C-alpha positions in Angstrom: -27.7 -17.8 -31.7 -31.2 -19.0 -33.1 -34.0 -16.5 -32.5 -36.3 -19.4 -31.7 -34.2 -21.6 -29.5 -35.6 -23.3 -26.5 -34.5 -20.9 -23.9 -36.2 -17.9 -26.0 -39.4 -19.9 -26.5 -39.6 -20.7 -22.7 -39.1 -17.0 -21.8 -41.7 -15.9 -24.4 -44.4 -18.3 -22.7 -43.5 -17.1 -19.4 -44.1 -13.6 -20.4 -47.4 -14.5 -22.0 -48.7 -16.4 -19.0 -48.9 -13.0 -17.1 -51.3 -11.6 -19.6 -55.0 -12.5 -19.5 -55.8 -13.7 -23.0 -58.7 -16.2 -22.4 -62.4 -15.3 -22.1 -64.9 -16.7 -20.1 -68.3 -16.7 -21.9 -71.7 -16.7 -20.4 -75.2 -17.6 -21.8 -77.6 -15.4 -20.1 -81.0 -14.2 -21.1 -82.1 -10.5 -20.9 -83.1 -10.5 -17.2 -80.0 -12.4 -16.0 -77.9 -9.9 -18.0 -79.5 -7.0 -16.4 -78.9 -8.6 -12.9 -75.2 -9.1 -13.7 -75.1 -5.5 -14.7 -76.7 -4.2 -11.7 -74.6 -6.4 -9.5 -71.3 -5.0 -11.0 -72.4 -1.5 -10.9 -73.2 -2.1 -7.2 -70.0 -3.3 -6.5 -68.4 -0.6 -8.9 -66.7 -3.2 -11.0 -67.0 -4.0 -14.8 -68.8 -7.2 -15.8 -65.3 -8.6 -16.5 -63.8 -7.9 -13.1 -66.8 -9.5 -11.6 -66.8 -12.6 -13.5 -63.1 -13.0 -13.0 -63.3 -12.5 -9.3 -66.2 -15.2 -9.2 -64.4 -17.8 -11.3 -61.2 -17.3 -9.3 -63.0 -17.7 -5.9 -64.7 -20.6 -7.3 -61.4 -22.3 -8.5 -59.7 -21.6 -5.1 -62.8 -23.3 -3.2 -62.5 -26.2 -5.7 -58.8 -26.8 -5.2 -59.0 -26.4 -1.5 -61.5 -29.3 -1.2 -59.2 -31.5 -3.4 -56.5 -31.0 -1.0 -58.2 -32.2 1.9 
């Protein structure tokens, strides 16, 4: 059995899909960065958690509008 057959490749791709491997970048000035840090602290989240939640909610809203 080959190590890299199609079944193995598909299985490995499915495993990788569960991991967060892509980054969202922001271009913020110092004032905006401080506001982001304050909001994350207020919500007791990391900046990454806050940004991920915002992005996922926005994607959800966009996909709901497209379906209607």
